[in-house]
C-alpha positions in Angstrom: 0.0 0.0 0.0 1.4 3.4 -1.0 2.0 5.8 1.9 3.3 9.3 1.4 6.4 10.1 3.4 6.3 12.9 5.9 7.9 14.6 8.9 5.9 12.9 11.7 9.0 11.5 13.6 11.2 14.5 12.8 8.6 16.9 14.1 8.2 15.0 17.4 11.9 14.9 18.0 12.4 18.6 17.1 9.6 19.5 19.5 11.8 18.2 22.3 14.7 20.4 21.3 16.5 17.9 19.0 17.2 20.2 16.1 19.3 18.0 13.9 17.6 14.7 13.0 19.2 12.4 10.5 17.7 9.6 8.4 19.8 6.6 7.5 19.3 3.7 5.2 21.4 1.2 3.3 21.3 -0.4 -0.2 22.7 -3.7 -1.4 22.3 -5.8 1.7 20.6 -8.7 -0.2 22.9 -8.7 -3.2 25.3 -11.5 -4.1 28.0 -9.1 -5.4 29.3 -5.6 -4.8 29.3 -3.4 -1.7 26.7 -2.4 0.8 26.2 1.3 0.8 24.7 3.5 3.5 23.6 7.1 3.4 22.8 9.6 6.2 20.7 12.7 5.5 19.7 15.7 7.6 16.9 17.6 5.8 16.3 21.3 6.5 13.2 22.0 8.7 11.2 23.5 5.8 12.2 20.9 3.3 9.5 20.0 0.7 9.5 17.5 -2.1 6.4 16.2 -3.8 8.0 13.2 -5.4 10.4 11.9 -2.8 9.5 8.4 -1.5 11.1 5.0 -0.7 13.7 4.5 -3.4 12.3 1.0 -4.2 9.0 2.6 -5.2 10.6 5.0 -7.7 11.4 4.3 -11.3 15.2 4.4 -11.9 15.1 7.6 -14.0 13.0 9.4 -11.4 15.3 8.1 -8.6 18.4 9.5 -10.5 16.6 12.9 -10.9 15.6 13.1 -7.2 19.2 12.1 -6.3 20.6 15.1 -8.2 18.1 17.4 -6.6 19.0 16.2 -3.1 22.8 16.4 -3.4 22.6 19.8 -5.1 20.5 21.3 -2.2 22.9 23.5 -0.3 20.7 23.4 2.9 20.7 19.6 3.0 23.5 17.6 4.7 24.4 14.1 3.6 27.1 11.5 4.0 27.8 8.2 2.3 29.8 5.1 3.3 30.7 2.0 1.4 31.7 -1.4 2.8 33.1 -3.7 0.1 32.5 -7.4 -0.5 35.8 -8.4 1.1 34.7 -6.8 4.4 31.3 -8.3 4.0 32.8 -11.8 3.8 35.0 -11.1 6.8 32.5 -9.8 9.3 29.1 -10.9 7.7 26.5 -8.8 5.9 24.6 -7.6 9.0 27.7 -6.2 10.7 28.9 -4.8 7.4 25.5 -3.0 7.0 25.7 -1.6 10.5 29.3 -0.5 10.0 28.3 1.3 6.8 25.6 3.1 8.7 27.9 4.2 11.5 30.5 5.4 8.9 27.8 7.3 7.0 26.8 9.2 10.2 30.5 9.9 10.7 30.7 11.4 7.2 28.3 14.2 8.1 30.0 17.6 8.7 28.1 17.9 12.0 26.9 15.0 14.1 23.1 14.9 14.4 21.2 15.0 17.7 19.1 11.9 16.9 19.0 9.3 14.1 16.0 7.6 12.4 17.0 4.2 11.1 15.1 2.1 8.6 14.2 -1.3 10.0 15.6 -2.6 13.3 17.9 -0.9 15.8 21.6 -0.9 15.1 23.6 -2.0 18.2 26.0 -0.6 19.0 25.4 2.9 17.6 27.2 6.2 18.7 24.0 8.3 18.8 20.4 8.1 20.1 18.3 6.3 17.6 14.7 5.4 16.6 14.3 2.4 14.5 11.2 2.5 12.2 9.9 -0.6 10.3 9.3 0.5 6.7 10.8 3.8 7.7 11.8 4.7 4.1 8.0 4.8 3.3 7.2 7.0 6.4 10.1 9.4 7.1 11.3 11.9 4.4 14.7 11.8 6.0 15.0 8.0 5.7 13.5 8.2 2.1 16.2 10.7 1.1 18.9 8.5 2.5 17.5 5.5 0.7 17.6 7.3 -2.6 21.2 8.5 -2.1 22.4 5.1 -1.0 20.6 3.3 -3.9 21.7 5.6 -6.6 25.3 5.6 -5.3 25.4 1.8 -5.3 23.7 1.5 -8.7 26.3 3.8 -10.2 29.1 1.7 -8.7 27.6 -1.5 -10.1 27.4 0.0 -13.6 31.1 0.8 -13.2 31.8 -2.7 -12.2 29.9 -3.9 -15.3 32.6 -2.2 -17.5 35.3 -4.2 -15.6 33.4 -7.5 -15.6 30.9 -7.2 -18.5 30.2 -11.0 -18.7 28.1 -10.7 -15.5 25.7 -8.0 -16.7 25.9 -6.1 -13.4 24.2 -3.0 -14.9 21.0 -5.1 -15.4 20.7 -6.7 -12.0 23.0 -4.7 -9.8 24.4 -7.9 -8.2 21.1 -9.3 -6.9 20.3 -12.9 -7.3 18.2 -12.8 -10.5 18.0 -15.7 -12.9 20.3 -13.9 -15.3 22.9 -13.3 -12.6 22.8 -16.9 -11.4 23.2 -18.1 -15.0 26.3 -15.9 -15.5 27.6 -17.0 -12.1 27.3 -20.6 -13.1 28.9 -20.0 -16.4 31.9 -17.9 -15.3 32.2 -18.6 -11.6 32.6 -15.7 -9.1 34.6 -12.6 -9.9 36.5 -10.4 -7.3 33.4 -8.5 -6.2 31.2 -11.5 -5.5 30.5 -12.3 -1.8 32.1 -15.6 -1.3 30.3 -16.2 2.0 26.9 -16.2 0.3 25.7 -19.7 -0.5 24.4 -18.8 -4.0 27.9 -17.7 -4.9 29.5 -20.9 -3.6 26.8 -23.1 -5.1 25.3 -21.2 -8.1 23.9 -24.3 -9.8 21.9 -25.2 -6.6 20.6 -21.7 -6.3 19.6 -21.6 -10.0 17.8 -25.0 -9.6 15.8 -23.6 -6.6 14.8 -20.5 -8.5 13.5 -22.6 -11.4 11.6 -24.9 -9.0 10.0 -21.9 -7.3 8.9 -20.5 -10.7 7.4 -23.8 -11.8 5.5 -24.4 -8.6 1.8 -23.5 -8.5 1.0 -20.2 -6.8 0.0 -20.3 -3.2 -3.2 -18.9 -1.9 -2.9 -15.2 -1.0 -2.6 -14.5 2.7 -4.2 -11.7 4.5 -1.8 -8.9 5.4 -1.1 -8.3 9.0 -0.5 -4.7 10.1 2.5 -4.2 12.4 2.1 -1.1 14.7 4.7 1.6 14.2 6.6 2.3 17.4 6.1 5.8 18.9 9.0 8.1 19.3 
């Protein structure tokens, strides 16, 4: 269900005297190749944007356009951090995602008073935080971070595609699509593949599971269950 992003959480925090509220989100956590990228964004109090929303709900062309508008806004503060596939394999993807988030906050010129994080809490974290399930659909600050993180990573994956054209990274951005699994089975992993991920180690098995899922009859639709959003 589509929900327009707003400043509900930001306004509540600012009403308590916390002036600088940052939104933070990551991109690439579920991919089989490439880095995980996190962005932190502090929006000006009177920020307005009619088209900004969760990056996953935006067409690629619109996402790129909004990205350019965000990073060119002189009143907006943002930072980006990248953790590569080698570090992901060394410490695992959850820790790598959290590390990228902490580094993104550290990349801001001034530290925020409070951080809004998409999803579950990040522990440990150097600042007070509020974790919001589906936060990129609710908070404009998190939505802005999601766009900057996503576009930054997509551009990196297009660059990787020129280095390793046989994997077609520009088409799937390193995620486990059927095309990617076919290329992985044909050529084996390249230097940016995450060796600790089972589909990389066993691409034929992963491809077989994907084909089996596609050939299975569809399950009956289940009723959605609403999860209450935690109050600030």
